[in-house]
C-alpha positions as CSV (number, residue, x, y, z in Angstrom):
1,M,68.0,76.5,106.9
2,L,64.3,77.1,106.0
3,N,63.3,74.7,108.8
4,N,65.0,77.1,111.3
5,Q,62.5,78.1,114.0
6,Q,64.7,80.7,115.7
7,V,62.9,84.0,116.0
8,L,64.4,87.5,116.0
9,S,63.5,90.0,118.6
10,A,61.2,91.6,116.1
11,G,59.2,88.3,116.0
12,T,60.1,87.3,112.6
13,R,61.6,83.8,112.2
14,K,65.2,84.0,111.0
15,A,64.4,81.7,108.0
16,E,61.5,84.1,106.9
17,A,63.8,87.2,107.2
18,I,66.5,85.4,104.9
19,V,64.0,84.4,102.3
20,Q,62.5,88.0,102.2
21,A,66.0,89.5,102.2
22,A,66.9,87.3,99.1
23,A,63.7,88.4,97.3
24,A,64.4,92.1,98.1
25,L,68.1,91.8,97.0
26,E,67.0,90.0,93.7
27,A,64.5,92.8,93.0
28,V,67.4,95.2,93.0
29,G,69.5,93.1,90.8
30,V,71.6,91.1,93.2
31,R,71.4,87.4,92.1
32,H,74.9,86.3,93.1
33,A,77.2,87.3,95.8
34,V,79.4,89.1,93.2
35,D,76.5,91.3,92.4
36,L,76.4,92.5,96.0
37,D,77.8,96.1,96.3
38,P,77.6,97.6,99.9
39,S,78.3,101.1,98.6
40,Q,74.9,100.8,96.6
41,P,72.1,102.3,98.8
42,E,69.4,100.3,97.1
43,H,71.3,97.1,98.1
44,R,71.5,98.1,101.7
45,S,67.8,99.3,101.8
46,A,66.7,96.0,100.4
47,Y,68.3,94.1,103.2
48,V,67.7,96.5,106.2
49,G,64.1,97.1,105.0
50,I,63.3,93.5,106.3
51,T,62.0,93.4,109.9
52,G,64.6,92.0,112.2
53,L,67.6,92.8,109.8
54,G,69.5,96.0,110.2
55,T,72.9,97.8,109.9
56,V,75.2,95.3,112.0
57,T,73.7,92.2,110.2
58,W,73.9,94.0,106.8
59,E,77.8,94.5,107.4
60,Y,78.1,90.9,108.6
61,F,76.1,89.6,105.6
62,C,78.3,91.7,103.2
63,M,81.5,90.4,105.0
64,C,80.4,86.8,104.8
65,S,79.4,87.2,101.1
66,G,82.8,88.4,100.3
67,A,81.8,92.0,99.5
68,K,84.2,94.6,100.6
69,V,82.7,96.8,103.5
70,S,85.1,100.0,103.5
71,K,83.7,101.7,106.6
72,P,82.1,99.4,109.4
73,T,79.5,101.4,111.3
74,C,78.9,98.7,114.1
75,G,80.1,101.2,116.7
76,S,78.4,104.3,115.4
77,A,74.8,103.9,116.6
78,G,72.5,106.7,115.5
79,S,74.7,107.7,112.4
80,S,72.2,106.3,110.0
81,T,68.7,107.1,108.9
82,E,68.1,103.5,108.0
83,P,66.7,101.1,110.6
84,S,69.0,99.6,113.0
85,D,69.0,96.0,114.0
86,R,66.0,95.3,116.0
87,E,67.6,92.5,118.0
88,T,68.5,93.3,121.5
89,P,72.3,94.2,121.8
90,R,74.3,92.5,124.3
91,K,76.5,94.4,126.7
92,R,79.7,92.8,127.6
93,G,81.1,93.4,131.2
94,R,84.7,94.3,131.7
């Protein structure tokens, strides 16, 4: 994983962003998946504060870690004061 050379649209390599997010989460007391609490603002802020990681990837990260996300915000752009994903959203044609 750390050899991943893919780049987020913000210019950060994905592997770098994940390492930074892990360090930020550890700094707020998240050492294991069971410690992650999506309802804790400091947990969310630690993750979305990393360039290239935002609300949508936060929710997906929580879901993949087994944490319960009570109210997804994927479709509610602009409802948060936190940075949103900096990756270019893809539009789907119907």
